[in-house]
Wavefront OBJ file of the C-alpha trace (Angstrom):
o trace
v 13.394 12.740 -21.123
v 13.782 9.485 -19.211
v 13.769 11.337 -15.893
v 10.371 12.831 -16.700
v 8.948 9.463 -17.693
v 10.242 7.812 -14.512
v 8.838 10.618 -12.383
v 5.377 10.211 -13.914
v 5.599 6.439 -13.539
v 6.448 6.737 -9.841
v 3.681 9.297 -9.344
v 1.155 6.914 -10.924
v 2.347 4.001 -8.794
v 2.051 6.088 -5.638
v -1.406 7.319 -6.604
v -2.748 3.838 -7.256
v -1.187 2.365 -4.121
v -2.183 5.048 -1.630
v -5.303 6.722 -3.016
v -7.232 3.709 -4.327
v -8.023 0.136 -3.321
v -5.951 -1.116 -6.237
v -3.589 -3.323 -4.230
v -6.301 -5.029 -2.162
v -8.484 -5.711 -5.200
v -5.662 -7.224 -7.234
v -4.518 -9.370 -4.327
v -8.077 -10.706 -4.105
v -8.187 -11.244 -7.860
v -4.946 -13.223 -7.797
v -6.129 -15.148 -4.705
v -3.213 -14.112 -2.527
v -5.465 -13.244 0.436
v -3.665 -15.445 2.925
v -0.200 -14.192 2.064
v -1.156 -10.522 2.426
v -3.742 -11.096 5.217
v -6.540 -9.359 3.324
v -9.237 -11.264 5.236
v -7.892 -9.958 8.556
v -7.768 -6.448 7.120
v -11.412 -6.627 6.021
v -12.463 -7.948 9.433
v -10.635 -5.038 11.011
v -12.527 -2.614 8.778
v -15.896 -4.060 9.775
v -15.148 -4.102 13.525
v -13.511 -0.693 13.776
v -15.522 0.963 10.993
v -12.798 3.344 10.012
v -11.360 4.523 6.732
v -7.880 3.189 7.384
v -6.000 2.046 4.341
v -4.346 -1.323 4.008
v -0.958 0.309 4.596
v -2.119 1.934 7.848
v -3.485 -1.401 9.008
v -0.158 -3.120 8.316
v 1.629 -0.750 10.695
v -1.193 -1.039 13.237
v -0.938 -4.842 13.207
v 2.839 -5.077 13.613
v 5.351 -2.256 13.558
v 8.418 -3.145 11.556
v 10.738 -0.933 9.549
v 9.581 -2.255 6.184
v 5.896 -1.832 7.042
v 6.494 1.706 8.254
v 8.386 2.452 5.055
v 5.539 1.095 2.905
v 2.885 3.010 4.845
v 4.607 6.376 4.250
v 3.980 7.569 0.670
v 6.779 10.136 0.794
v 9.345 7.656 2.115
v 8.349 4.951 -0.340
v 8.290 7.432 -3.223
v 11.753 8.672 -2.342
v 13.282 5.211 -2.331
v 11.505 4.196 -5.536
v 12.907 7.314 -7.229
v 16.389 6.565 -5.930
v 16.212 3.032 -7.292
l 1 2 3 4 5 6 7 8 9 10 11 12 13 14 15 16 17 18 19 20 21 22 23 24 25 26 27 28 29 30 31 32 33 34 35 36 37 38 39 40 41 42 43 44 45 46 47 48 49 50 51 52 53 54 55 56 57 58 59 60 61 62 63 64 65 66 67 68 69 70 71 72 73 74 75 76 77 78 79 80 81 82 83
């Protein structure tokens, strides 16, 4: 039963992170804009006028292993399920 609950929990986390603006809105609400560079992300959206997500922008800005891992929903979901 626990495995089913954890699977649904991970699925909900992945949905909210990758299919909505949940992360960006909560970072703004908690006033953590400078730490997560939300202002730069919003400037990028206005200049490029694309539908890139925050996670795509992170990899575009600087390619590191952790940012690539976070931008891939399948990779991130796998490691969250393993943990």
